C-alpha positions in Angstrom: 38.6 -10.2 -27.5 40.1 -7.3 -28.6 42.4 -5.5 -25.6 40.8 -2.1 -25.4 40.9 0.2 -22.4 36.9 -0.5 -21.8 37.2 -3.7 -21.9 40.0 -3.9 -19.8 38.1 -1.8 -17.0 35.0 -4.0 -17.6 37.7 -6.6 -17.0 38.7 -5.2 -13.9 35.3 -4.4 -12.6 34.4 -8.4 -12.9 37.6 -9.2 -10.6 37.3 -6.6 -8.2 33.9 -8.3 -7.2 35.3 -11.3 -5.6 38.6 -9.2 -4.3 36.0 -6.7 -2.4 35.3 -10.2 -0.4 39.1 -11.4 -0.3 39.6 -7.7 1.6 37.3 -9.4 4.9 39.7 -12.8 4.7 43.7 -11.2 4.3 42.9 -7.9 6.5 41.7 -7.1 9.8 38.8 -4.8 10.6 38.7 -1.4 9.7 41.2 -2.2 7.3 39.3 -5.0 5.5 36.3 -2.1 5.4 38.7 0.2 4.0 40.2 -1.4 1.4 36.8 -2.9 0.7 35.2 0.3 0.4 38.1 2.1 -2.0 37.8 -0.9 -4.0 34.4 -0.6 -4.4 34.1 2.4 -5.5 37.2 1.9 -8.0 34.7 -0.7 -9.5 31.6 1.4 -9.9 33.9 4.2 -11.4 34.8 1.8 -14.0 31.2 0.8 -14.5 30.7 4.7 -15.9 34.0 4.9 -17.8 33.9 1.3 -19.8 30.7 2.6 -21.6 31.5 6.4 -21.7 35.0 5.6 -23.4 33.5 2.5 -25.5 31.4 5.1 -27.3 33.1 7.8 -27.5 36.7 6.1 -28.7 34.0 3.8 -31.0 35.5 0.8 -29.3 31.8 -1.1 -28.2 32.6 -4.8 -28.8 29.9 -8.0 -28.3 32.7 -9.4 -25.3 32.3 -6.0 -23.6 28.8 -6.1 -24.2 28.6 -9.6 -22.7 30.6 -9.2 -20.2 29.3 -5.8 -18.7 26.1 -7.0 -17.2 28.1 -10.0 -15.8 30.5 -7.4 -13.8 27.8 -5.5 -12.4 25.5 -8.3 -10.9 28.7 -9.7 -9.4 29.9 -6.4 -7.9 26.3 -6.3 -6.3 25.8 -9.5 -5.2 29.1 -10.1 -3.1 28.8 -6.9 -1.9 25.2 -7.3 -0.7 26.1 -10.8 0.8 29.4 -9.3 2.8 26.7 -6.6 3.7 24.5 -8.9 5.5 27.1 -11.0 7.3 28.2 -7.7 9.2 24.7 -6.7 9.6 23.6 -9.4 11.4 20.8 -10.1 9.1 18.9 -6.9 9.6 15.5 -7.1 8.6 15.8 -3.7 7.2 18.9 -4.1 4.8 18.0 -8.2 4.3 14.6 -7.1 2.7 15.5 -4.8 -0.3 18.4 -6.5 -0.7 16.0 -10.5 -1.3 14.5 -8.4 -4.0 17.5 -7.2 -5.7 19.0 -10.7 -5.8 16.0 -12.6 -6.8 15.6 -10.2 -9.6 19.0 -10.4 -10.8 18.2 -14.1 -11.2 15.2 -13.9 -12.2 16.0 -11.4 -15.1 19.4 -14.0 -16.0 17.5 -16.4 -16.3 14.5 -14.6 -18.6 17.8 -13.9 -20.3 19.2 -17.0 -20.9 15.9 -19.0 -21.7 15.3 -16.4 -24.7 18.7 -16.7 -26.4 19.0 -14.8 -29.3 15.6 -13.3 -28.3 16.8 -11.7 -25.5 17.7 -8.6 -27.3 14.1 -7.1 -26.5 15.0 -6.8 -22.9 17.7 -3.8 -23.3 18.8 -2.2 -20.8 16.3 0.8 -20.1 17.7 4.0 -18.4 15.3 3.0 -15.7 17.7 0.2 -15.0 20.9 2.1 -15.1 19.2 4.3 -12.3 18.2 1.6 -10.3 22.3 0.2 -10.9 23.3 3.9 -10.0 21.2 3.4 -6.7 22.6 0.0 -6.0 25.9 1.2 -6.2 25.7 4.4 -4.3 24.1 2.6 -1.3 26.2 -0.3 -1.1 29.3 2.3 -0.7 27.6 4.0 2.1 26.7 0.8 3.7 30.7 -0.1 3.2 31.4 2.9 5.3 29.1 2.3 8.0 31.8 -0.5 8.9 34.4 2.4 8.8 32.9 4.1 11.3 31.5 1.1 13.8 35.4 -0.1 14.1 36.0 3.5 14.9 34.1 3.7 17.4 35.1 0.4 18.8 38.6 1.6 18.9 37.9 5.0 20.4 36.0 3.2 23.8 38.4 0.3 23.8 39.5 0.2 27.2 36.8 2.6 28.7 33.9 1.2 31.1 30.2 1.5 30.4 29.5 4.6 32.7 32.3 6.9 31.1 30.9 5.7 27.8 27.0 6.8 28.8 28.5 9.9 29.6 30.1 10.8 26.8 26.8 10.2 25.0 24.7 12.1 27.4 27.0 15.2 27.2 27.9 14.9 30.9 31.5 14.2 30.4 33.7 16.0 27.3 33.8 14.3 24.1 37.6 14.6 24.2 37.9 11.3 21.7 35.1 12.3 19.0 32.8 9.4 19.5 29.7 11.1 19.5 30.5 12.2 15.7 31.6 8.5 14.9 28.3 7.5 16.7 26.5 9.9 14.4 28.3 9.1 11.4 27.6 5.4 12.0 24.0 5.8 12.1 23.8 8.4 9.4 25.6 6.1 6.8 23.6 3.0 7.7 20.1 4.5 7.7 21.4 6.5 4.4 22.4 3.6 2.7 19.4 1.6 4.0 16.7 4.2 2.3 19.3 4.1 -0.9 18.4 0.0 -1.1 14.7 0.4 -0.9 14.6 3.0 -3.7 17.0 0.8 -5.7 14.7 -2.1 -4.3 11.6 -0.4 -5.6 13.3 0.1 -9.1 14.6 -3.8 -9.1 10.9 -4.5 -9.2 10.2 -1.8 -11.9 12.5 -2.9 -13.9 11.6 -7.2 -13.5 8.1 -6.6 -14.4 9.1 -4.4 -17.3 11.2 -7.1 -18.5 8.7 -9.9 -17.9 5.9 -7.8 -19.9 8.5 -7.9 -22.7 8.9 -11.4 -22.3 5.8 -12.7 -22.1 5.4 -12.7 -26.1 8.2 -15.2 -26.0 6.6 -17.6 -23.4 3.1 -18.5 -24.3 2.6 -22.0 -26.0 1.5 -21.9 -29.3 -2.3 -23.0 -29.9 
C-alpha cells in the first residue's frame, strides 16, 4: 500500500474500532464512557475525511477502497456489541441493532460470493446516509453512559427519600440531578430513535444490494 494521508486515516479508524472496546477493559466508568465516546467521534470524523481527502488530492487507491468498508463495519458492529452490554439487552435497542448486524453480515457474504462481480454492489448515496445515521446514533448512545454515571456519582450516599424528593421538586436540586436524569433519558431515546431510522435504511439498502445481485445468483438453465 501507499502511505497516503487518506490511507493512514482509514487504518487509524480500523484500529480505533477494537480500541473502543479496550477502553472498558482498562478504565472504570464513567472514564471508559468518555474515552470510548471521544475515540468513536474521532473515528467517525476520519470516515468523512479519508474519502474527501482521497478525492481532493487524487490519492484514491485499491487498498483504501478495500479497507474503508471494513473499518466502517468494524466500528459499527463492535460499538453495537458494547452498547448491548451496558443497555441490559433493552429490546428497543436490540431489535434495530440485530437488523443492522444481520444486514452487514448478509451483504459481506454477497460480496464475497460475487468476487469480481461485486462491483455491481457499489455504495449508494442511501447507504452513506445509513452509515451516517448509525454513527450519530451510536455516538449519542455512548453519551448515555456518561450521563448515567453522572447520576450515580451525584446520588452516592443519598437515601431514596431524598432522591425522590428532588425528583418530585419538593427538595431543591442543588446537585443538578434533574438535568442529568433528563439528559440521560433524552440521549438514550434520541439514540434509539435514530438507530431505528438507521435500521430502516439498512433494510432498504440490503434489499437494493440483493436485487442487484440476483442476476448472478441464478443457476444456468
